[in-house]
Structure formats: C-alpha cells, structure tokens
C-alpha positions as CSV (number, residue, x, y, z in Angstrom):
1,M,-41.7,-10.5,-141.4
2,S,-41.6,-13.9,-139.9
3,I,-44.2,-16.7,-140.4
4,Q,-45.0,-19.1,-137.6
5,R,-46.9,-22.3,-138.4
6,I,-48.9,-24.2,-135.7
7,G,-50.0,-27.8,-136.1
8,V,-48.1,-28.4,-139.3
9,G,-49.2,-31.4,-141.3
10,P,-48.4,-32.7,-144.8
11,R,-51.3,-30.9,-146.4
12,M,-52.0,-27.9,-144.2
13,S,-51.2,-26.1,-140.9
14,K,-53.9,-25.6,-138.2
15,A,-52.9,-22.0,-137.8
16,V,-50.5,-19.6,-139.4
17,V,-49.2,-16.4,-137.7
18,H,-47.9,-13.6,-140.0
19,G,-47.1,-10.3,-138.3
20,N,-49.9,-9.5,-136.0
21,T,-52.5,-11.6,-137.8
22,V,-53.5,-15.2,-137.0
23,Y,-55.2,-17.4,-139.7
24,L,-56.9,-20.6,-138.5
25,A,-57.7,-23.3,-141.0
26,G,-61.3,-24.6,-140.9
27,Q,-61.7,-26.6,-137.7
28,V,-63.9,-29.7,-137.3
29,A,-65.0,-31.8,-134.3
30,D,-63.1,-35.1,-134.4
31,Q,-64.2,-36.2,-130.9
32,Q,-67.9,-35.3,-131.5
33,K,-67.9,-36.6,-135.1
34,G,-71.3,-37.8,-136.0
35,K,-73.0,-36.1,-133.0
36,S,-75.3,-33.0,-133.1
37,V,-74.2,-29.7,-134.6
38,G,-74.4,-28.2,-131.1
39,E,-72.0,-30.8,-129.7
40,Q,-69.7,-30.4,-132.7
41,T,-69.8,-26.6,-132.5
42,A,-68.9,-26.6,-128.8
43,E,-65.8,-28.8,-129.6
44,V,-64.8,-26.7,-132.5
45,L,-65.0,-23.5,-130.4
46,S,-62.8,-25.1,-127.8
47,I,-60.3,-26.0,-130.5
48,I,-60.3,-22.4,-131.7
49,D,-59.7,-21.2,-128.2
50,A,-56.6,-23.5,-127.8
51,L,-55.2,-22.6,-131.2
52,L,-55.6,-18.8,-130.6
53,A,-53.9,-19.2,-127.2
54,E,-51.0,-21.0,-128.8
55,A,-50.7,-18.2,-131.3
56,G,-50.6,-15.6,-128.5
57,T,-54.2,-14.2,-128.9
58,D,-57.8,-15.0,-127.9
59,K,-61.4,-14.9,-129.1
60,T,-61.7,-11.2,-128.2
61,K,-59.4,-10.4,-131.1
62,I,-61.2,-12.4,-133.8
63,L,-61.7,-10.2,-136.9
64,S,-63.7,-12.5,-139.0
65,A,-65.3,-16.0,-138.9
66,T,-66.6,-18.3,-141.7
67,I,-68.9,-21.1,-140.7
68,W,-70.0,-23.9,-142.9
69,L,-73.0,-26.0,-141.9
70,T,-74.2,-29.1,-143.8
71,D,-77.8,-28.2,-143.0
72,M,-79.1,-24.7,-142.5
73,A,-81.9,-26.1,-140.4
74,T,-79.2,-26.6,-137.7
75,F,-78.3,-22.8,-137.7
76,P,-80.1,-22.2,-134.4
77,Q,-78.2,-25.0,-132.7
78,M,-74.9,-23.7,-133.9
79,N,-75.9,-20.1,-132.9
80,E,-76.8,-21.2,-129.4
81,Q,-73.2,-22.4,-128.9
82,W,-71.7,-19.5,-130.7
83,D,-73.7,-16.9,-128.7
84,A,-72.6,-18.4,-125.4
85,W,-69.0,-18.4,-126.5
86,V,-68.4,-15.2,-128.5
87,S,-67.0,-12.2,-126.6
88,A,-69.8,-9.6,-126.0
89,G,-68.8,-6.3,-127.6
90,N,-66.1,-8.1,-129.6
91,T,-68.2,-9.9,-132.2
92,P,-66.4,-10.5,-135.5
93,A,-67.6,-10.1,-139.0
94,R,-69.1,-13.4,-139.8
95,A,-70.6,-15.5,-142.7
96,T,-72.5,-18.7,-142.4
97,V,-73.2,-20.9,-145.4
98,Q,-74.5,-24.4,-146.2
99,A,-71.9,-26.7,-147.8
100,Q,-71.0,-30.4,-148.1
101,L,-68.0,-31.0,-145.8
102,A,-65.1,-33.3,-146.2
103,A,-66.7,-36.3,-144.4
104,P,-70.4,-37.0,-143.8
105,D,-70.0,-37.2,-140.0
106,Y,-68.9,-33.5,-139.9
107,K,-71.8,-31.1,-139.5
108,V,-70.0,-27.8,-138.9
109,E,-66.6,-26.3,-139.8
110,I,-65.4,-22.9,-138.6
111,A,-62.4,-20.8,-139.7
112,V,-61.3,-17.6,-138.1
113,I,-58.8,-14.8,-138.6
114,A,-57.7,-12.9,-135.6
115,A,-55.4,-10.1,-134.6
116,K,-52.6,-10.6,-132.0
C-alpha cells in the first residue's frame, strides 16, 4: 500500500495518506499568531479544509479530532468556530485538552484523522 506525504518538511509532513486514511499533523495559525483563539481557530480550520482537499477528502469524512488549547477558558470561543464549521450529522470523535504549545503566540492546535 502506497504512502503519500503532503507538505513534507525536514521534521514532519503536514499530512500523510496511507490507503484510505488521511492523517493531519497538528495545525496552528501562523497568520493569526498572537490573535484571539477564535481568529486562530478559524484559520486552522481553513488550513484543515485545504489539506483534506489536497489529500482527496473533506471535513465530512473526519473520523477524529484532537484539539489543544493553551487556556480552557477559551473553550467557548474555539467551539463557536468549530460548531459553525463542522459538518452537521458528520461530527467526528473529538478530544479537547489544555496544553502548552510550541510557541506562546499559538493558542490552539488541531489535528485530525479522516477517511478518503
């Protein structure tokens, strides 16, 4: 079975396709860096849409999502963006946790696994 890598870098790939499964690395908001968790979440979800499209799938086929927030007090802001974006009737299994992210300007990181 072949493996396709998307956005290959020296440390990681942004996405990896193996068979009919697409694995996205944790995505962060570089353009909205330092802005609100709502603004960052909107950018991250847009990045996820683009990566899934490049891999030949879309958000209706997301199987699971893991969301990291630097502050659980921002959970409602993140959920506002998520709820407007997620495909009704196709909601994935999801976990949301508080964690320190790689850089202090990042407030949210999201990784997903999707079917093709």
